[in-house]
C-alpha positions, 0 to 999 in steps of 0.5 A: 498553501503548504502550511494550510495543507499540513494543518488540515492533514494533521487535524483530519488525521487526528479526527479520523484516528479517534473515529478509527479507535471507536470503530475498532472497539465496536466492530471487530469485523473491521468493515467500518474501519476499512470504510473509514480508511477509504474516506480518510484517504480520499480526504487527504488526496482532496486536501492536497489537490491530488487527482487519482487515475486508476487503470487495470481495475478489471484485474481485481476481484473484490471478493477474492483476497490477494497479495498486492505487491507495489513499488513505493515512490512516496508517502502518497502511495498509501492514500492512493492505494487505500482509496484505489483498492476495491476490496478490504486491504491491510498493510504491513507497517514498521513498528516505529509508526505504532508509537505515534499517538492516536494515529499509530495506536489505531494502526496497531489495534486495527487489522494492519500488521506491524513488523519489526525489521530488526527482529527476524523472529518477530518478522516471521510472526508478522507474516503468519498474521498476514497469512491468517488475515488472508485465509480466515478473514478474507482480507487482502494484503498490501506489501511495498516490496522494495521495503522503503521508498525509492529516492529517485523514482526507479523501482528498487530491488525487491525484498523476499518478504512478500514472496515468502508470504506468497509461498505460504498462502498461495493466493494470487499476486497482483503487481501494482505500479504507482507513478507520480506520487513522489512529485506531490511531497517535496523535501527541499524546499518542503512543499505539498504540490497538487498533481496526478497519481496514476495506479495500475493493477496488473494481471494476477500472477498465479503460481504453484508450490514454491519449494525453495528460495530459488523459486521465491526469487524467480517469482520475485523477479517476475513480479518486479519486471511486471511492475517496472514495465507497467510503471514505464507505460504509465510514464509514457501515457502521462507524457503523451497526455501532457499531464502535470 
């Protein structure tokens, strides 16, 4: 069954990448592109038998751009967020993905933001681009603040990038807790298993001027603790409901 799912994912991704490249060429507002990302993400979740449970949607205003700061448990965090977030949202992705034919090309040409983690100067330009999307395009930004996927499901220390961006734009931060995505894709042996992904949007965190690094670090830890707390609640609710 995993092989069938992989083939379907590759074919579906290729077709959607072609459509994305077309939409980028004809619609520079990216409205068609964002519609397609939701369609694509729903398709991926359906192919893999994933059920998505969203809570905390009342904390999201779809017409007001924010910085979503999420933990990162697995590859399926991405379709869960792309489908679950109600407003237009761009992600920051590592430059290596841009080299993937068709799929990576549409990421690089679309509204998403490529970042070179090994080049601080280029990384700062990526933050400036994210600032422009928030202010000029009214597009929200998603940051997986741990910088990479957690290997054991626990919330790892956050990187300062999200909070340096927040200090520049001063848009509210919405902490996002994801639980269950790590169980969908297994590596040893390689399997894609049906399951439930739970996503919770926390209350927006607003703040004043961040004057220095210490202010950014304090905000970073405040948001991280909210993400950890809400993720633990998701796990407890899942256990009580007997999900999975």
